[in-house]
VOGU-3710 file (C-alpha; in Angstrom, 3 decimals, decimal comma):
1> mddivsisal> -32,402/37,558/-49,888  -33,413/39,327/-52,899  -32,873/36,978/-55,681  -35,027/36,787/-58,856  -35,696/33,910/-60,903  -37,678/33,147/-64,257  -40,972/31,185/-63,767  -39,489/28,763/-66,119  -36,679/28,201/-64,020  -38,925/27,469/-60,905
11> ktllekktkk> -40,806/25,232/-62,972  -37,647/22,976/-64,165  -36,834/23,018/-60,206  -40,217/21,560/-59,565  -39,993/19,070/-62,176  -36,819/17,943/-60,940  -38,204/17,734/-57,346  -41,490/16,043/-57,997  -40,073/13,833/-60,953  -43,299/14,938/-62,697
21> kilvkimwng> -44,307/17,457/-65,803  -45,346/20,354/-64,331  -47,802/22,932/-65,814  -48,124/26,692/-65,311  -51,689/27,960/-64,481  -52,644/31,354/-63,999  -55,903/32,022/-62,019  -57,794/34,876/-60,465  -60,831/36,077/-59,041  -62,105/39,325/-57,536
31> ndkltlfitp> -59,790/39,393/-54,774  -56,633/37,468/-55,876  -54,457/36,335/-58,837  -52,418/33,112/-58,630  -49,720/31,263/-60,188  -49,908/27,538/-59,904  -47,444/25,228/-60,835  -49,794/21,838/-61,086  -49,342/18,173/-62,626  -51,452/17,669/-65,925
41> nmkinsfifd> -53,824/15,360/-64,183  -54,863/18,037/-61,962  -58,412/19,990/-62,612  -58,592/23,326/-60,959  -61,355/25,325/-62,097  -61,526/28,101/-59,152  -60,396/29,041/-55,551  -61,111/31,094/-52,734  -59,439/32,671/-49,774  -60,193/31,019/-46,320
51> ekegyifydn> -58,955/32,895/-43,182  -58,459/29,714/-41,349  -57,201/27,340/-44,014  -55,513/29,516/-46,414  -56,335/29,050/-50,320  -59,016/26,279/-51,365  -59,207/25,100/-54,626  -62,172/23,334/-56,623  -62,394/21,338/-59,774  -64,795/21,593/-62,638
61> egipvkhdip> -67,595/20,001/-60,701  -67,221/22,601/-57,629  -65,630/19,744/-55,417  -62,753/20,647/-53,406  -59,218/19,469/-54,638  -57,554/17,089/-52,209  -54,402/16,652/-53,944  -51,622/19,109/-52,663  -50,594/21,526/-55,056  -47,012/21,523/-55,936
71> cvlshkelme> -46,317/25,325/-55,619  -48,946/28,576/-55,238  -47,630/32,117/-56,100  -49,668/35,004/-55,326  -49,068/38,324/-57,033  -46,863/39,251/-53,980  -44,206/36,931/-55,120  -44,065/37,855/-58,623  -42,351/41,122/-59,914  -42,304/42,004/-63,623
81> gkvkldgnvk> -43,099/38,306/-64,774  -40,255/36,700/-62,356  -40,382/34,971/-59,278  -39,108/36,557/-56,166  -36,894/34,225/-53,710  -37,931/36,101/-50,721  -38,408/33,322/-48,178  -42,255/32,595/-49,100  -41,856/30,671/-51,904  -42,455/26,693/-50,966
91> ingerlsked> -42,376/23,400/-53,060  -44,845/20,731/-51,591  -45,191/22,791/-48,609  -41,497/23,132/-47,930  -39,431/26,638/-48,160  -36,487/26,227/-50,561  -33,304/24,792/-49,203  -30,176/26,001/-50,344  -29,691/23,388/-52,836  -32,878/24,764/-54,421
101> iqfleeie> -31,343/28,136/-54,696  -28,228/27,038/-55,892  -29,957/24,943/-58,804  -32,208/28,300/-59,379  -28,816/30,215/-59,679  -26,920/27,779/-62,024  -29,664/27,481/-64,663  -30,497/31,159/-64,604
//
């Protein structure tokens, strides 16, 4: 599957699935650049990558964020400002279903 969709289309799908407003936040550190799709009440200030646990996010006070982040995209999932639907994109920890991909194709 080599489909590509816009970030705004993925944001629309996330809002539909979570029934919440979604914000797009871009963060980077010395090693990675991430695009986060978060709810407005999530305060995320930094992140690290742990070999065992994956990405760990921290709030403004340096406390690990316990809430699940609806969608996290690394620079590998992005191409020229668009999202590659190559099977690595997850919403709430689950891969996109056929219905999700069909919805994205309809709104593109």
